N, CA, C, O and CB atoms as a CASP TS submission, in Angstrom:
PFRMAT TS
TARGET T0000
AUTHOR 0000-0000-0000
METHOD Language model
MODEL 1
PARENT N/A
ATOM      1  N   MET     1      21.283  34.660   3.895  1.00  0.00           N
ATOM      2  CA  MET     1      20.116  33.925   3.440  1.00  0.00           C
ATOM      3  C   MET     1      20.459  33.235   2.124  1.00  0.00           C
ATOM      4  O   MET     1      21.027  33.850   1.222  1.00  0.00           O
ATOM      5  CB  MET     1      18.887  34.867   3.276  1.00  0.00           C
ATOM      6  N   THR     2      20.114  31.965   2.022  1.00  0.00           N
ATOM      7  CA  THR     2      20.343  31.196   0.809  1.00  0.00           C
ATOM      8  C   THR     2      19.089  31.213  -0.034  1.00  0.00           C
ATOM      9  O   THR     2      17.998  30.926   0.460  1.00  0.00           O
ATOM     10  CB  THR     2      20.761  29.752   1.135  1.00  0.00           C
ATOM     11  N   ARG     3      19.236  31.546  -1.293  1.00  0.00           N
ATOM     12  CA  ARG     3      18.094  31.535  -2.207  1.00  0.00           C
ATOM     13  C   ARG     3      18.101  30.242  -3.004  1.00  0.00           C
ATOM     14  O   ARG     3      19.142  29.796  -3.487  1.00  0.00           O
ATOM     15  CB  ARG     3      18.125  32.761  -3.154  1.00  0.00           C
ATOM     16  N   ILE     4      16.932  29.654  -3.132  1.00  0.00           N
ATOM     17  CA  ILE     4      16.791  28.439  -3.933  1.00  0.00           C
ATOM     18  C   ILE     4      15.950  28.784  -5.145  1.00  0.00           C
ATOM     19  O   ILE     4      14.860  29.342  -5.016  1.00  0.00           O
ATOM     20  CB  ILE     4      16.147  27.269  -3.109  1.00  0.00           C
ATOM     21  N   PHE     5      16.450  28.456  -6.309  1.00  0.00           N
ATOM     22  CA  PHE     5      15.724  28.698  -7.541  1.00  0.00           C
ATOM     23  C   PHE     5      15.068  27.402  -7.993  1.00  0.00           C
ATOM     24  O   PHE     5      15.607  26.318  -7.771  1.00  0.00           O
ATOM     25  CB  PHE     5      16.660  29.256  -8.637  1.00  0.00           C
ATOM     26  N   PHE     6      13.906  27.515  -8.626  1.00  0.00           N
ATOM     27  CA  PHE     6      13.183  26.329  -9.073  1.00  0.00           C
ATOM     28  C   PHE     6      14.041  25.461  -9.977  1.00  0.00           C
ATOM     29  O   PHE     6      13.914  24.237  -9.950  1.00  0.00           O
ATOM     30  CB  PHE     6      11.910  26.730  -9.797  1.00  0.00           C
ATOM     31  N   GLY     7      14.907  26.060 -10.772  1.00  0.00           N
ATOM     32  CA  GLY     7      15.794  25.293 -11.639  1.00  0.00           C
ATOM     33  C   GLY     7      16.722  24.391 -10.833  1.00  0.00           C
ATOM     34  O   GLY     7      17.121  23.325 -11.302  1.00  0.00           O
ATOM     35  N   ASP     8      17.069  24.826  -9.605  1.00  0.00           N
ATOM     36  CA  ASP     8      17.911  24.013  -8.737  1.00  0.00           C
ATOM     37  C   ASP     8      17.176  22.771  -8.254  1.00  0.00           C
ATOM     38  O   ASP     8      17.813  21.781  -7.892  1.00  0.00           O
ATOM     39  CB  ASP     8      18.387  24.833  -7.547  1.00  0.00           C
ATOM     40  N   LEU     9      15.856  22.805  -8.241  1.00  0.00           N
ATOM     41  CA  LEU     9      15.056  21.675  -7.775  1.00  0.00           C
ATOM     42  C   LEU     9      14.722  20.702  -8.895  1.00  0.00           C
ATOM     43  O   LEU     9      14.097  19.671  -8.648  1.00  0.00           O
ATOM     44  CB  LEU     9      13.779  22.172  -7.139  1.00  0.00           C
ATOM     45  N   GLY    10      15.124  21.009 -10.112  1.00  0.00           N
ATOM     46  CA  GLY    10      14.905  20.104 -11.227  1.00  0.00           C
ATOM     47  C   GLY    10      13.639  20.363 -12.009  1.00  0.00           C
ATOM     48  O   GLY    10      13.305  19.592 -12.909  1.00  0.00           O
ATOM     49  N   HIS    11      12.923  21.430 -11.690  1.00  0.00           N
ATOM     50  CA  HIS    11      11.725  21.757 -12.467  1.00  0.00           C
ATOM     51  C   HIS    11      11.466  23.254 -12.404  1.00  0.00           C
ATOM     52  O   HIS    11      11.973  23.958 -11.531  1.00  0.00           O
ATOM     53  CB  HIS    11      10.494  20.972 -11.946  1.00  0.00           C
ATOM     54  N   GLU    12      10.694  23.702 -13.316  1.00  0.00           N
ATOM     55  CA  GLU    12      10.326  25.114 -13.372  1.00  0.00           C
ATOM     56  C   GLU    12       8.875  25.274 -12.940  1.00  0.00           C
ATOM     57  O   GLU    12       8.078  24.363 -13.162  1.00  0.00           O
ATOM     58  CB  GLU    12      10.540  25.690 -14.797  1.00  0.00           C
ATOM     59  N   PRO    13       8.506  26.388 -12.335  1.00  0.00           N
ATOM     60  CA  PRO    13       7.108  26.595 -11.963  1.00  0.00           C
ATOM     61  C   PRO    13       6.250  26.752 -13.213  1.00  0.00           C
ATOM     62  O   PRO    13       6.746  27.216 -14.240  1.00  0.00           O
ATOM     63  CB  PRO    13       6.962  27.832 -11.051  1.00  0.00           C
ATOM     64  N   PRO    14       4.979  26.376 -13.149  1.00  0.00           N
ATOM     65  CA  PRO    14       4.114  26.547 -14.318  1.00  0.00           C
ATOM     66  C   PRO    14       3.949  28.020 -14.655  1.00  0.00           C
ATOM     67  O   PRO    14       3.953  28.875 -13.768  1.00  0.00           O
ATOM     68  CB  PRO    14       2.742  25.903 -14.074  1.00  0.00           C
ATOM     69  N   LEU    15       3.803  28.311 -15.944  1.00  0.00           N
ATOM     70  CA  LEU    15       3.642  29.694 -16.375  1.00  0.00           C
ATOM     71  C   LEU    15       2.222  30.189 -16.151  1.00  0.00           C
ATOM     72  O   LEU    15       1.998  31.385 -15.966  1.00  0.00           O
ATOM     73  CB  LEU    15       4.015  29.835 -17.839  1.00  0.00           C
ATOM     74  N   GLU    16       1.262  29.269 -16.168  1.00  0.00           N
ATOM     75  CA  GLU    16      -0.136  29.641 -15.979  1.00  0.00           C
ATOM     76  C   GLU    16      -0.688  28.905 -14.766  1.00  0.00           C
ATOM     77  O   GLU    16      -0.224  27.813 -14.437  1.00  0.00           O
ATOM     78  CB  GLU    16      -0.977  29.323 -17.248  1.00  0.00           C
ATOM     79  N   PRO    17      -1.670  29.493 -14.102  1.00  0.00           N
ATOM     80  CA  PRO    17      -2.274  28.793 -12.966  1.00  0.00           C
ATOM     81  C   PRO    17      -2.984  27.534 -13.443  1.00  0.00           C
ATOM     82  O   PRO    17      -3.411  27.471 -14.596  1.00  0.00           O
ATOM     83  CB  PRO    17      -3.263  29.714 -12.216  1.00  0.00           C
ATOM     84  N   PRO    18      -3.118  26.526 -12.577  1.00  0.00           N
ATOM     85  CA  PRO    18      -3.782  25.294 -12.995  1.00  0.00           C
ATOM     86  C   PRO    18      -5.249  25.525 -13.333  1.00  0.00           C
ATOM     87  O   PRO    18      -5.896  26.408 -12.769  1.00  0.00           O
ATOM     88  CB  PRO    18      -3.664  24.242 -11.907  1.00  0.00           C
ATOM     89  N   ASP    19      -5.766  24.719 -14.262  1.00  0.00           N
ATOM     90  CA  ASP    19      -7.165  24.800 -14.657  1.00  0.00           C
ATOM     91  C   ASP    19      -8.029  24.324 -13.490  1.00  0.00           C
ATOM     92  O   ASP    19      -7.861  23.193 -13.034  1.00  0.00           O
ATOM     93  CB  ASP    19      -7.437  23.953 -15.942  1.00  0.00           C
ATOM     94  N   PRO    20      -8.948  25.153 -12.997  1.00  0.00           N
ATOM     95  CA  PRO    20      -9.769  24.749 -11.852  1.00  0.00           C
ATOM     96  C   PRO    20     -10.697  23.572 -12.176  1.00  0.00           C
ATOM     97  O   PRO    20     -11.165  22.894 -11.262  1.00  0.00           O
ATOM     98  CB  PRO    20     -10.596  25.931 -11.371  1.00  0.00           C
ATOM     99  N   ASP    21     -10.967  23.321 -13.453  1.00  0.00           N
ATOM    100  CA  ASP    21     -11.842  22.211 -13.834  1.00  0.00           C
ATOM    101  C   ASP    21     -11.064  20.921 -14.105  1.00  0.00           C
ATOM    102  O   ASP    21     -11.670  19.874 -14.334  1.00  0.00           O
ATOM    103  CB  ASP    21     -12.647  22.589 -15.066  1.00  0.00           C
ATOM    104  N   ALA    22      -9.748  20.982 -14.082  1.00  0.00           N
ATOM    105  CA  ALA    22      -8.931  19.799 -14.336  1.00  0.00           C
ATOM    106  C   ALA    22      -9.041  18.843 -13.151  1.00  0.00           C
ATOM    107  O   ALA    22      -9.111  19.280 -12.002  1.00  0.00           O
ATOM    108  CB  ALA    22      -7.448  20.191 -14.590  1.00  0.00           C
ATOM    109  N   PRO    23      -9.057  17.537 -13.431  1.00  0.00           N
ATOM    110  CA  PRO    23      -9.102  16.579 -12.323  1.00  0.00           C
ATOM    111  C   PRO    23      -7.825  16.645 -11.496  1.00  0.00           C
ATOM    112  O   PRO    23      -6.774  17.015 -12.018  1.00  0.00           O
ATOM    113  CB  PRO    23      -9.312  15.153 -12.852  1.00  0.00           C
ATOM    114  N   PRO    24      -7.898  16.295 -10.222  1.00  0.00           N
ATOM    115  CA  PRO    24      -6.696  16.354  -9.387  1.00  0.00           C
ATOM    116  C   PRO    24      -5.646  15.344  -9.845  1.00  0.00           C
ATOM    117  O   PRO    24      -5.971  14.300 -10.410  1.00  0.00           O
ATOM    118  CB  PRO    24      -7.057  16.103  -7.922  1.00  0.00           C
ATOM    119  N   ARG    25      -4.393  15.673  -9.591  1.00  0.00           N
ATOM    120  CA  ARG    25      -3.279  14.781  -9.925  1.00  0.00           C
ATOM    121  C   ARG    25      -2.556  14.390  -8.635  1.00  0.00           C
ATOM    122  O   ARG    25      -2.418  15.188  -7.708  1.00  0.00           O
ATOM    123  CB  ARG    25      -2.291  15.465 -10.935  1.00  0.00           C
ATOM    124  N   CYS    26      -2.113  13.174  -8.607  1.00  0.00           N
ATOM    125  CA  CYS    26      -1.388  12.661  -7.449  1.00  0.00           C
ATOM    126  C   CYS    26      -0.033  13.350  -7.351  1.00  0.00           C
ATOM    127  O   CYS    26       0.696  13.407  -8.341  1.00  0.00           O
ATOM    128  CB  CYS    26      -1.214  11.124  -7.541  1.00  0.00           C
ATOM    129  N   PRO    27       0.320  13.874  -6.181  1.00  0.00           N
ATOM    130  CA  PRO    27       1.630  14.499  -6.043  1.00  0.00           C
ATOM    131  C   PRO    27       2.777  13.493  -6.024  1.00  0.00           C
ATOM    132  O   PRO    27       3.939  13.887  -6.119  1.00  0.00           O
ATOM    133  CB  PRO    27       1.666  15.321  -4.788  1.00  0.00           C
ATOM    134  N   VAL    28       2.473  12.203  -5.903  1.00  0.00           N
ATOM    135  CA  VAL    28       3.518  11.174  -5.888  1.00  0.00           C
ATOM    136  C   VAL    28       3.824  10.676  -7.297  1.00  0.00           C
ATOM    137  O   VAL    28       4.983  10.659  -7.712  1.00  0.00           O
ATOM    138  CB  VAL    28       3.097   9.999  -4.997  1.00  0.00           C
ATOM    139  N   CYS    29       2.773  10.265  -8.043  1.00  0.00           N
ATOM    140  CA  CYS    29       3.003   9.684  -9.371  1.00  0.00           C
ATOM    141  C   CYS    29       2.632  10.623 -10.517  1.00  0.00           C
ATOM    142  O   CYS    29       3.049  10.393 -11.652  1.00  0.00           O
ATOM    143  CB  CYS    29       2.220   8.407  -9.506  1.00  0.00           C
ATOM    144  N   GLY    30       1.861  11.671 -10.248  1.00  0.00           N
ATOM    145  CA  GLY    30       1.497  12.641 -11.272  1.00  0.00           C
ATOM    146  C   GLY    30       0.291  12.258 -12.112  1.00  0.00           C
ATOM    147  O   GLY    30      -0.111  13.017 -12.993  1.00  0.00           O
ATOM    148  N   GLU    31      -0.297  11.085 -11.853  1.00  0.00           N
ATOM    149  CA  GLU    31      -1.465  10.635 -12.617  1.00  0.00           C
ATOM    150  C   GLU    31      -2.741  11.307 -12.104  1.00  0.00           C
ATOM    151  O   GLU    31      -2.841  11.681 -10.936  1.00  0.00           O
ATOM    152  CB  GLU    31      -1.602   9.099 -12.535  1.00  0.00           C
ATOM    153  N   GLU    32      -3.721  11.450 -13.017  1.00  0.00           N
ATOM    154  CA  GLU    32      -5.033  11.916 -12.591  1.00  0.00           C
ATOM    155  C   GLU    32      -5.629  10.854 -11.681  1.00  0.00           C
ATOM    156  O   GLU    32      -5.496   9.661 -11.955  1.00  0.00           O
ATOM    157  CB  GLU    32      -5.967  12.207 -13.815  1.00  0.00           C
ATOM    158  N   CYS    33      -6.280  11.267 -10.610  1.00  0.00           N
ATOM    159  CA  CYS    33      -6.812  10.288  -9.669  1.00  0.00           C
ATOM    160  C   CYS    33      -8.061  10.815  -8.989  1.00  0.00           C
ATOM    161  O   CYS    33      -8.395  11.995  -9.090  1.00  0.00           O
ATOM    162  CB  CYS    33      -5.763   9.922  -8.626  1.00  0.00           C
ATOM    163  N   GLU    34      -8.742   9.919  -8.296  1.00  0.00           N
ATOM    164  CA  GLU    34      -9.950  10.278  -7.554  1.00  0.00           C
ATOM    165  C   GLU    34      -9.750  10.186  -6.049  1.00  0.00           C
ATOM    166  O   GLU    34     -10.498  10.801  -5.289  1.00  0.00           O
ATOM    167  CB  GLU    34     -11.099   9.385  -7.969  1.00  0.00           C
ATOM    168  N   THR    35      -8.748   9.423  -5.607  1.00  0.00           N
ATOM    169  CA  THR    35      -8.541   9.203  -4.175  1.00  0.00           C
ATOM    170  C   THR    35      -7.080   9.372  -3.822  1.00  0.00           C
ATOM    171  O   THR    35      -6.207   8.814  -4.487  1.00  0.00           O
ATOM    172  CB  THR    35      -9.027   7.811  -3.759  1.00  0.00           C
ATOM    173  N   TYR    36      -6.806  10.150  -2.763  1.00  0.00           N
ATOM    174  CA  TYR    36      -5.464  10.239  -2.185  1.00  0.00           C
ATOM    175  C   TYR    36      -5.429   9.351  -0.951  1.00  0.00           C
ATOM    176  O   TYR    36      -6.425   9.240  -0.236  1.00  0.00           O
ATOM    177  CB  TYR    36      -5.084  11.723  -1.827  1.00  0.00           C
ATOM    178  N   TYR    37      -4.293   8.719  -0.697  1.00  0.00           N
ATOM    179  CA  TYR    37      -4.076   7.992   0.544  1.00  0.00           C
ATOM    180  C   TYR    37      -3.067   8.788   1.355  1.00  0.00           C
ATOM    181  O   TYR    37      -2.007   9.161   0.854  1.00  0.00           O
ATOM    182  CB  TYR    37      -3.580   6.522   0.281  1.00  0.00           C
ATOM    183  N   ILE    38      -3.405   9.044   2.610  1.00  0.00           N
ATOM    184  CA  ILE    38      -2.553   9.877   3.454  1.00  0.00           C
ATOM    185  C   ILE    38      -2.123   9.116   4.701  1.00  0.00           C
ATOM    186  O   ILE    38      -2.807   8.204   5.166  1.00  0.00           O
ATOM    187  CB  ILE    38      -3.281  11.170   3.845  1.00  0.00           C
ATOM    188  N   SER    39      -0.983   9.513   5.223  1.00  0.00           N
ATOM    189  CA  SER    39      -0.479   9.008   6.490  1.00  0.00           C
ATOM    190  C   SER    39       0.194  10.173   7.187  1.00  0.00           C
ATOM    191  O   SER    39       1.052  10.840   6.609  1.00  0.00           O
ATOM    192  CB  SER    39       0.508   7.800   6.291  1.00  0.00           C
ATOM    193  N   ASP    40      -0.190  10.417   8.421  1.00  0.00           N
ATOM    194  CA  ASP    40       0.357  11.549   9.187  1.00  0.00           C
ATOM    195  C   ASP    40       0.239  12.860   8.419  1.00  0.00           C
ATOM    196  O   ASP    40       1.185  13.646   8.367  1.00  0.00           O
ATOM    197  CB  ASP    40       1.822  11.293   9.541  1.00  0.00           C
ATOM    198  N   ASP    41      -0.943  13.092   7.817  1.00  0.00           N
ATOM    199  CA  ASP    41      -1.251  14.318   7.068  1.00  0.00           C
ATOM    200  C   ASP    41      -0.372  14.525   5.836  1.00  0.00           C
ATOM    201  O   ASP    41      -0.248  15.652   5.356  1.00  0.00           O
ATOM    202  CB  ASP    41      -1.111  15.507   7.975  1.00  0.00           C
ATOM    203  N   GLU    42       0.234  13.469   5.318  1.00  0.00           N
ATOM    204  CA  GLU    42       1.055  13.552   4.107  1.00  0.00           C
ATOM    205  C   GLU    42       0.525  12.560   3.083  1.00  0.00           C
ATOM    206  O   GLU    42       0.240  11.409   3.413  1.00  0.00           O
ATOM    207  CB  GLU    42       2.557  13.272   4.421  1.00  0.00           C
ATOM    208  N   VAL    43       0.393  13.012   1.835  1.00  0.00           N
ATOM    209  CA  VAL    43      -0.077  12.129   0.768  1.00  0.00           C
ATOM    210  C   VAL    43       1.019  11.106   0.479  1.00  0.00           C
ATOM    211  O   VAL    43       2.163  11.471   0.205  1.00  0.00           O
ATOM    212  CB  VAL    43      -0.449  12.941  -0.526  1.00  0.00           C
ATOM    213  N   ILE    44       0.659   9.814   0.543  1.00  0.00           N
ATOM    214  CA  ILE    44       1.634   8.752   0.271  1.00  0.00           C
ATOM    215  C   ILE    44       1.360   8.061  -1.056  1.00  0.00           C
ATOM    216  O   ILE    44       2.121   7.188  -1.472  1.00  0.00           O
ATOM    217  CB  ILE    44       1.625   7.726   1.396  1.00  0.00           C
ATOM    218  N   GLY    45       0.281   8.447  -1.718  1.00  0.00           N
ATOM    219  CA  GLY    45      -0.040   7.858  -3.011  1.00  0.00           C
ATOM    220  C   GLY    45      -1.503   8.072  -3.356  1.00  0.00           C
ATOM    221  O   GLY    45      -2.221   8.810  -2.681  1.00  0.00           O
ATOM    222  N   CYS    46      -1.930   7.402  -4.435  1.00  0.00           N
ATOM    223  CA  CYS    46      -3.312   7.533  -4.895  1.00  0.00           C
ATOM    224  C   CYS    46      -3.851   6.164  -5.271  1.00  0.00           C
ATOM    225  O   CYS    46      -3.182   5.147  -5.086  1.00  0.00           O
ATOM    226  CB  CYS    46      -3.410   8.507  -6.096  1.00  0.00           C
ATOM    227  N   ASP    47      -5.068   6.148  -5.801  1.00  0.00           N
ATOM    228  CA  ASP    47      -5.685   4.895  -6.204  1.00  0.00           C
ATOM    229  C   ASP    47      -4.997   4.269  -7.404  1.00  0.00           C
ATOM    230  O   ASP    47      -5.290   3.120  -7.735  1.00  0.00           O
ATOM    231  CB  ASP    47      -7.137   5.115  -6.511  1.00  0.00           C
ATOM    232  N   ARG    48      -4.099   4.976  -8.063  1.00  0.00           N
ATOM    233  CA  ARG    48      -3.392   4.430  -9.229  1.00  0.00           C
ATOM    234  C   ARG    48      -1.990   3.934  -8.888  1.00  0.00           C
ATOM    235  O   ARG    48      -1.488   3.034  -9.561  1.00  0.00           O
ATOM    236  CB  ARG    48      -3.303   5.481 -10.317  1.00  0.00           C
ATOM    237  N   CYS    49      -1.348   4.488  -7.872  1.00  0.00           N
ATOM    238  CA  CYS    49       0.047   4.108  -7.601  1.00  0.00           C
ATOM    239  C   CYS    49       0.224   3.330  -6.301  1.00  0.00           C
ATOM    240  O   CYS    49       1.353   3.034  -5.907  1.00  0.00           O
ATOM    241  CB  CYS    49       0.909   5.342  -7.557  1.00  0.00           C
ATOM    242  N   THR    50      -0.879   2.996  -5.629  1.00  0.00           N
ATOM    243  CA  THR    50      -0.780   2.154  -4.440  1.00  0.00           C
ATOM    244  C   THR    50      -1.588   0.893  -4.662  1.00  0.00           C
ATOM    245  O   THR    50      -2.439   0.833  -5.550  1.00  0.00           O
ATOM    246  CB  THR    50      -1.269   2.904  -3.176  1.00  0.00           C
ATOM    247  N   GLU    51      -1.319  -0.097  -3.861  1.00  0.00           N
ATOM    248  CA  GLU    51      -1.990  -1.379  -4.001  1.00  0.00           C
ATOM    249  C   GLU    51      -2.411  -1.862  -2.619  1.00  0.00           C
ATOM    250  O   GLU    51      -1.618  -1.829  -1.678  1.00  0.00           O
ATOM    251  CB  GLU    51      -1.072  -2.420  -4.703  1.00  0.00           C
ATOM    252  N   ALA    52      -3.650  -2.308  -2.496  1.00  0.00           N
ATOM    253  CA  ALA    52      -4.123  -2.886  -1.245  1.00  0.00           C
ATOM    254  C   ALA    52      -3.776  -4.369  -1.240  1.00  0.00           C
ATOM    255  O   ALA    52      -3.987  -5.070  -2.230  1.00  0.00           O
ATOM    256  CB  ALA    52      -5.658  -2.667  -1.062  1.00  0.00           C
ATOM    257  N   VAL    53      -3.247  -4.834  -0.124  1.00  0.00           N
ATOM    258  CA  VAL    53      -2.918  -6.247   0.023  1.00  0.00           C
ATOM    259  C   VAL    53      -3.465  -6.749   1.349  1.00  0.00           C
ATOM    260  O   VAL    53      -3.665  -5.972   2.283  1.00  0.00           O
ATOM    261  CB  VAL    53      -1.387  -6.478  -0.064  1.00  0.00           C
ATOM    262  N   ASP    54      -3.699  -8.022   1.424  1.00  0.00           N
ATOM    263  CA  ASP    54      -4.143  -8.643   2.659  1.00  0.00           C
ATOM    264  C   ASP    54      -2.967  -8.656   3.642  1.00  0.00           C
ATOM    265  O   ASP    54      -1.899  -9.176   3.321  1.00  0.00           O
ATOM    266  CB  ASP    54      -4.684 -10.089   2.401  1.00  0.00           C
ATOM    267  N   ALA    55      -3.157  -8.095   4.821  1.00  0.00           N
ATOM    268  CA  ALA    55      -2.068  -7.946   5.782  1.00  0.00           C
ATOM    269  C   ALA    55      -1.509  -9.289   6.236  1.00  0.00           C
ATOM    270  O   ALA    55      -0.294  -9.429   6.382  1.00  0.00           O
ATOM    271  CB  ALA    55      -2.542  -7.161   6.983  1.00  0.00           C
ATOM    272  N   ILE    56      -2.364 -10.272   6.459  1.00  0.00           N
ATOM    273  CA  ILE    56      -1.890 -11.580   6.917  1.00  0.00           C
ATOM    274  C   ILE    56      -1.076 -12.259   5.824  1.00  0.00           C
ATOM    275  O   ILE    56       0.018 -12.760   6.086  1.00  0.00           O
ATOM    276  CB  ILE    56      -3.074 -12.475   7.335  1.00  0.00           C
ATOM    277  N   ASP    57      -1.598 -12.281   4.606  1.00  0.00           N
ATOM    278  CA  ASP    57      -0.853 -12.896   3.502  1.00  0.00           C
ATOM    279  C   ASP    57       0.475 -12.190   3.255  1.00  0.00           C
ATOM    280  O   ASP    57       1.496 -12.845   3.049  1.00  0.00           O
ATOM    281  CB  ASP    57      -1.691 -12.881   2.226  1.00  0.00           C
ATOM    282  N   TYR    58       0.468 -10.871   3.272  1.00  0.00           N
ATOM    283  CA  TYR    58       1.694 -10.111   3.014  1.00  0.00           C
ATOM    284  C   TYR    58       2.727 -10.399   4.095  1.00  0.00           C
ATOM    285  O   TYR    58       3.905 -10.597   3.800  1.00  0.00           O
ATOM    286  CB  TYR    58       1.396  -8.596   2.947  1.00  0.00           C
ATOM    287  N   THR    59       2.280 -10.420   5.348  1.00  0.00           N
ATOM    288  CA  THR    59       3.182 -10.686   6.457  1.00  0.00           C
ATOM    289  C   THR    59       3.796 -12.084   6.332  1.00  0.00           C
ATOM    290  O   THR    59       5.005 -12.256   6.492  1.00  0.00           O
ATOM    291  CB  THR    59       2.439 -10.544   7.796  1.00  0.00           C
ATOM    292  N   ASP    60       2.963 -13.063   6.047  1.00  0.00           N
ATOM    293  CA  ASP    60       3.459 -14.443   5.912  1.00  0.00           C
ATOM    294  C   ASP    60       4.386 -14.597   4.714  1.00  0.00           C
ATOM    295  O   ASP    60       5.423 -15.251   4.824  1.00  0.00           O
ATOM    296  CB  ASP    60       2.289 -15.417   5.783  1.00  0.00           C
ATOM    297  N   ASN    61       4.039 -14.013   3.579  1.00  0.00           N
ATOM    298  CA  ASN    61       4.838 -14.164   2.359  1.00  0.00           C
ATOM    299  C   ASN    61       6.161 -13.403   2.394  1.00  0.00           C
ATOM    300  O   ASN    61       7.085 -13.734   1.652  1.00  0.00           O
ATOM    301  CB  ASN    61       4.038 -13.705   1.176  1.00  0.00           C
ATOM    302  N   ASN    62       6.256 -12.398   3.243  1.00  0.00           N
ATOM    303  CA  ASN    62       7.467 -11.577   3.301  1.00  0.00           C
ATOM    304  C   ASN    62       8.226 -11.732   4.610  1.00  0.00           C
ATOM    305  O   ASN    62       9.131 -10.954   4.911  1.00  0.00           O
ATOM    306  CB  ASN    62       7.113 -10.130   3.098  1.00  0.00           C
ATOM    307  N   ASN    63       7.847 -12.745   5.383  1.00  0.00           N
ATOM    308  CA  ASN    63       8.513 -13.035   6.665  1.00  0.00           C
ATOM    309  C   ASN    63       8.586 -11.818   7.567  1.00  0.00           C
ATOM    310  O   ASN    63       9.618 -11.560   8.187  1.00  0.00           O
ATOM    311  CB  ASN    63       9.914 -13.562   6.421  1.00  0.00           C
ATOM    312  N   LEU    64       7.496 -11.069   7.644  1.00  0.00           N
ATOM    313  CA  LEU    64       7.422  -9.910   8.528  1.00  0.00           C
ATOM    314  C   LEU    64       6.644 -10.302   9.776  1.00  0.00           C
ATOM    315  O   LEU    64       5.449 -10.592   9.710  1.00  0.00           O
ATOM    316  CB  LEU    64       6.756  -8.694   7.813  1.00  0.00           C
ATOM    317  N   TYR    65       7.306 -10.308  10.869  1.00  0.00           N
ATOM    318  CA  TYR    65       6.625 -10.645  12.130  1.00  0.00           C
ATOM    319  C   TYR    65       6.921  -9.540  13.127  1.00  0.00           C
ATOM    320  O   TYR    65       8.028  -9.411  13.650  1.00  0.00           O
ATOM    321  CB  TYR    65       7.085 -12.046  12.687  1.00  0.00           C
ATOM    322  N   ILE    66       5.892  -8.754  13.366  1.00  0.00           N
ATOM    323  CA  ILE    66       6.051  -7.595  14.252  1.00  0.00           C
ATOM    324  C   ILE    66       5.327  -7.866  15.550  1.00  0.00           C
ATOM    325  O   ILE    66       5.328  -7.021  16.445  1.00  0.00           O
ATOM    326  CB  ILE    66       5.515  -6.297  13.589  1.00  0.00           C
TER
END
């Protein structure tokens, strides 16, 4: 069995449990946020680190034709 230590992952676990009254933080960017965006049950960002764009304009401007 291989043991993985938190130090091997580049961070240490918090010494104290999180404050239950603290606002949620995005697991992608770490910022406090109000909305998570998910895809296939996985958080892909929040209202601070994602951007909504018009699909037609984005497709035309980036030569994406699916």
